[in-house]
N, C-alpha and C positions, 0 to 999 in steps of 0.2 A: 165871772162874764163866763156866756154862754155862748159862740163865736159858729151863726150857723150859714149856708148857702144855699141847698137846696129845697128848704122849706118857705113856701109861701103864706102871704099876707087874706089875712080872712077879708070876705068883703065887706068895704064900709057898712059900717053901721051905722045910723042914728045915733045921736048924743043919751043919754040919761037923765034926767033929772040931778046924779051929780053932780055938786057943786063946790067951786072955788078955789081949782082946784092946778096954781099954777109951776112954771117951766123958765126958771129964766140959768143965766139967759139965751136970748134965741137972736138972732147966734149964735155957735156956742165953738171955740176952743177943743179944748180937756174937757169941761165937765159940762153937769146937766145939774141942777137944783129940783127936786118936782116940791111941792106943797100942796097941799091935799086935807078938809077934813072927812075924814075916814069916821062914812057914818056905824061903825063899830068896830071892832078888834077881831081883826084878821089876816092873813097870809093875802098881799098883791101881785099880781103882775106884770113888770112891764117886757113889751115888746117895743125894740127899734126896728124896720122897715128899711130898704133899702130906695126907690122911687121905682122899681121894679115888682118892689113889693117879694123881692124876697128875704125870710128873716138873716137881721144881724143881728145883734147880740139879744139875750134871753134876760131878765134877772128876776130874779123875787125878792120879799122887805113883809117881817113884820110888820103894823101897824094895832095903832090901839085906836079907840076912842078918841074922837076928838081933830085936833091940831098937829099934822104930821111933817115932818119934809126930813129927806133921804134926801140923799147924792150919787150921783152916776160918772163914775170919772175914767181914765185914764182911756178918755173918748179919741187920743188924737193923732189912734193910727186910721181912723174915721179919714176916704177923701174925703174932700168939700164937697159940697153940694147939697141937697135936697132927702132928706129923711120922713121920714110918717112915725109916731111913739104911739103904742097901745096902755093902756091902764085900765087891765083887769081885776074888778076884788072883785067877791060873791056872788053881788043885784047887779055889778055899777062896771058900767066900763065908757073909758073918753077915753078921743085919739085926735092925735094934732099934726101939725106940723115941724117938721125938723132946718134952723137952715148951720151948717157944717162952715165954717169957712175954716 
């Protein structure tokens, strides 16, 4: 887990054709589980931003082609509120809102 304070979120972009992404539970307290249908074997990057667009966390995950799942834990240190995630592969990107309680 890498915590950041000065980097800014990228400006919102339209979602790609990448589908089948599920993030649970949302709202969350300590951990999130991301499930996706990966279009290829690759390293993907997850970034989480606060409501002001500051980068809070970034992690990389190696995934294989097909259904994949990975867990992000130790999130209880985050303050309650709204956050945004960006999940990026080589040729796709997904974004969404997260609620921390």
